[in-house]
C-alpha positions in Angstrom: -101.4 61.0 80.2 -102.5 60.4 76.6 -99.9 62.9 75.4 -97.2 61.2 77.4 -98.1 57.8 76.0 -98.1 59.3 72.4 -94.7 60.9 73.0 -93.3 57.7 74.5 -94.6 55.7 71.5 -92.9 58.1 69.1 -89.6 57.9 70.9 -89.9 54.1 70.9 -90.5 54.1 67.2 -87.5 56.4 66.6 -85.3 54.0 68.6 -86.5 51.0 66.6 -85.8 52.9 63.3 -82.3 53.8 64.5 -81.5 50.2 65.4 -82.9 49.0 62.0 -80.1 47.5 59.9 -79.7 47.4 56.2 -80.3 43.7 55.3 -80.8 43.6 51.5 -79.4 45.7 48.6 -79.6 45.4 44.8 -76.2 44.0 43.8 -75.9 45.0 40.1 -77.0 48.7 40.3 -74.9 49.2 43.5 -71.9 47.6 41.8 -72.2 50.0 38.8 -72.6 52.9 41.2 -69.4 51.9 43.0 -67.7 51.7 39.6 -68.8 55.3 39.0 -66.9 56.4 42.2 -63.8 54.3 41.3 -63.6 56.0 37.9 -63.8 59.4 39.7 -61.0 58.4 42.0 -58.9 57.2 39.1 -59.5 60.5 37.3 -58.1 62.3 40.3 -55.1 60.0 40.4 -54.4 60.5 36.7 -54.7 64.3 37.0 -52.1 64.2 39.8 -49.8 62.2 37.6 -50.3 64.6 34.7 -49.3 67.5 36.9 -46.0 65.7 37.8 -45.3 64.8 34.2 -47.2 67.2 31.9 -45.6 66.0 28.7 -45.9 62.3 29.6 -48.7 60.0 28.5 -50.7 57.2 30.1 -49.6 54.0 28.3 -51.3 50.6 28.4 -50.6 48.1 25.7 -51.0 50.2 22.5 -52.9 53.0 24.2 -51.0 56.3 24.6 -53.1 59.2 25.9 -52.0 62.3 27.8 -52.7 62.0 31.5 -55.1 64.9 31.7 -57.1 63.6 28.7 -57.1 60.1 30.3 -58.4 61.7 33.5 -61.2 63.2 31.4 -62.1 59.9 29.8 -62.4 58.3 33.2 -65.0 60.9 34.2 -66.8 60.1 30.9 -66.8 56.4 31.9 -68.2 57.4 35.3 -71.0 59.2 33.4 -71.9 56.0 31.6 -72.0 54.1 34.9 -74.2 56.9 36.4 -76.7 56.5 33.6 -76.8 52.7 33.8 -77.2 52.3 37.6 -80.4 54.3 37.9 -81.9 52.9 34.8 -81.3 49.3 35.9 -82.7 50.0 39.3 -85.9 51.5 37.9 -86.3 48.7 35.3 -85.9 46.0 37.9 -88.2 48.0 40.3 -85.5 47.9 43.0 -84.9 51.6 43.7 -84.1 52.3 47.3 -83.0 55.2 49.5 -79.6 53.3 49.9 -79.1 53.3 46.2 -79.9 57.0 45.9 -77.6 58.0 48.7 -74.8 55.8 47.4 -75.2 57.3 43.9 -74.9 60.9 45.2 -71.8 60.0 47.2 -70.1 58.6 44.2 -71.3 61.5 42.0 -69.7 64.1 44.2 -66.4 62.3 43.7 -66.7 61.9 39.9 -68.6 65.0 38.9 -67.7 67.4 41.8 -64.2 66.8 43.1 -62.6 65.3 40.0 -63.4 68.0 37.5 -62.4 70.8 39.9 -59.2 69.0 40.7 -58.5 68.4 37.0 -59.0 72.1 36.3 -56.5 73.0 39.1 -53.8 70.7 37.8 -54.3 71.8 34.2 -53.8 75.5 35.3 -50.9 74.7 37.7 -48.0 75.4 35.3 -49.8 78.4 33.7 -50.2 80.0 37.2 -46.5 79.3 38.0 -45.4 81.1 34.8 -47.6 84.1 35.7 -46.3 84.2 39.2 -42.7 84.4 37.9 -43.6 87.3 35.6 -45.7 89.2 38.2 -46.1 87.8 41.7 -49.1 90.1 42.5 -51.1 89.1 39.4 -50.0 85.5 39.9 -51.3 85.4 43.5 -54.6 87.0 42.5 -55.0 84.5 39.7 -54.2 81.5 41.9 -56.8 82.7 44.5 -59.4 83.1 41.8 -58.8 79.6 40.4 -59.1 78.1 43.8 -62.3 80.0 44.5 -63.7 78.8 41.2 -62.9 75.2 42.1 -64.3 75.5 45.6 -67.5 77.2 44.3 -68.0 74.5 41.7 -67.5 71.6 44.2 -69.8 73.2 46.8 -72.6 73.9 44.3 -72.3 70.3 43.0 -72.8 69.0 46.5 -75.8 71.3 47.0 -77.2 70.2 43.7 -76.9 66.5 44.6 -78.4 67.1 48.1 -81.3 69.0 46.6 -81.9 66.2 44.1 -82.0 63.6 46.9 -84.7 65.6 48.7 -86.8 66.4 45.7 -86.3 63.2 43.6 -89.1 60.8 42.8 -88.5 57.2 42.0 -91.2 57.1 39.2 -89.7 56.9 35.7 -92.1 59.5 34.4 -90.6 62.1 36.7 -87.2 61.7 35.0 -88.0 63.6 31.9 -86.3 66.8 32.9 -83.9 68.2 35.5 -84.2 71.2 37.8 -80.8 72.9 37.4 -77.8 71.7 35.3 -77.1 68.0 36.2 -73.6 67.5 37.7 -72.5 65.0 35.0 -73.3 67.6 32.3 -71.4 70.2 34.2 -68.4 67.9 34.6 -68.7 67.1 30.8 -68.2 70.8 29.9 -64.9 70.8 31.9 -63.8 67.4 30.6 -64.6 68.1 27.0 -62.5 71.3 26.9 -59.6 69.5 28.7 -59.7 66.6 26.2 -59.9 69.0 23.3 -56.9 71.0 24.7 -54.8 67.8 25.2 -55.6 65.9 22.0 -57.1 68.1 19.3 -55.3 71.4 19.8 -51.8 70.0 18.8 -53.4 68.8 15.5 -54.9 72.2 14.8 -51.9 74.3 15.5 -48.2 73.4 15.9 -46.9 73.7 19.4 -44.8 76.8 19.9 -46.6 78.9 17.3 -48.5 82.0 18.1 -51.8 80.4 17.1 -51.2 77.5 19.5 -50.4 79.9 22.3 -53.5 82.0 21.7 -55.9 79.0 21.5 -54.3 77.3 24.5 -54.6 80.4 26.6 -58.2 80.9 25.6 -59.2 77.4 26.5 -57.1 77.1 29.7 -58.0 80.5 31.2 -61.7 80.2 30.3 -62.0 77.1 32.6 -62.2 79.0 36.0 -64.8 81.4 34.6 -66.8 78.5 33.2 -66.7 76.7 36.6 -68.3 79.8 38.2 -71.0 79.8 35.5 -71.6 76.0 35.8 -71.8 76.3 39.6 -74.6 78.9 39.3 -76.4 76.8 36.7 -76.3 73.7 38.9 -78.1 75.3 41.8 -80.5 77.3 39.6 -84.1 76.4 38.9 -83.6 76.4 35.1 -85.1 73.3 33.5 -82.9 71.0 31.4 -84.3 68.2 29.3 -83.4 64.6 29.9 -81.8 63.8 26.5 -82.1 60.0 26.7 -85.7 60.0 27.9 -86.9 62.9 25.7 -85.2 61.9 22.4 -84.2 58.3 22.4 -86.9 56.5 24.4 -89.9 55.1 22.5 -91.0 56.0 19.0 -89.6 59.3 17.6 -89.9 61.1 14.3 -87.6 60.0 11.5 -85.7 63.4 11.8 -84.5 62.3 15.2 -82.9 59.2 13.7 -81.1 61.4 11.1 -79.8 63.7 13.9 -78.5 60.7 15.9 -76.7 59.4 12.8 -75.1 62.8 12.1 -74.0 63.0 15.7 -72.3 59.6 15.6 -70.7 60.6 12.3 -69.3 63.7 14.1 -67.9 61.4 16.8 -66.2 59.2 14.3 -64.7 62.2 12.5 -63.6 64.0 15.7 -64.7 62.8 19.1 -63.0 65.8 20.8 -65.1 68.3 18.8 -68.2 66.2 19.3 -67.8 66.2 23.1 -67.3 70.0 23.2 -70.4 70.6 21.0 -72.5 68.1 23.0 -71.7 69.2 26.6 -71.3 73.0 26.0 -74.4 73.0 23.8 -76.5 71.2 26.4 -75.3 73.5 29.2 -76.1 76.6 27.2 -79.5 75.3 26.0 -81.3 75.6 29.3 -80.0 79.1 30.0 -80.8 80.3 26.5 -84.4 79.0 26.7 -84.8 80.5 30.2 -83.3 83.9 29.0 -85.6 83.9 26.0 -88.9 83.1 27.8 -88.2 85.0 31.0 -86.5 88.1 29.7 -87.0 88.7 25.9 -90.6 87.4 25.7 -91.5 89.0 29.0 -90.2 92.4 27.8 -92.0 92.1 24.5 -95.3 91.3 26.4 -94.8 94.4 28.6 -94.1 96.5 25.5 -97.2 95.2 23.7 -99.6 95.7 26.6 -99.5 99.6 26.8 -99.8 99.7 23.0 -103.1 97.8 23.2 -104.4 100.0 26.0 
């Protein structure tokens, strides 16, 4: 009888929890999170427009930016919103399960679907040209590109779901990430697309062999990079939280000089700065892991028999 009462009590508690409604939310962090998702949706729409008019530009007032580059900038704005919403919620001590779930839903749009879709649209005309020359190779390349996009989006969703399960709301737990964060992975794709759209025409004149070679290297490296980013997102490799590790609190004077140099690089060429920042961050965790787990471990194994 006691077991039956205990079981009935648990079922009653579960029914009350299911009927519980969400009554209060934090307005400002939730609004910024929604802004993140809206920017991701806008990035998808702009990428679609760029596929229709690849030589056209997004124009507003005096602003004239290629559609693919503008799509990348919208993802960068989504990153800023993603940084702000969690920080505001923790500063105001108003973190909640609702905010975490909403953040992940918007993140999968901005940093999962949008970068993969942008890569597909950037490669669309290149794949069409390959298919005309050789249908067999074109069909294989198209399947490979779609597989890379699907793998990236799937691993981004897995990374966000794992983060929701393992995340702790304490600010001290946000000093590093397990696996490459989805915004950083999206930043690698976005930085290369922006460089391809804006900086490459200034480096080499369109139609020359140098422009063709550089464009092919950048464009055709994107699917391979997406596979690598997908693996890094679901890996257990540690990545440092740049803002918390290097900008929060008092730091050595050398850190201030590095920040000034980085902002100077942005003023000189924001496209180059984006590529160095995102690609360097994505590679940093893997390089450290490879050094400590492979090189140092092999050196230790080699030294141990010599000592014996």
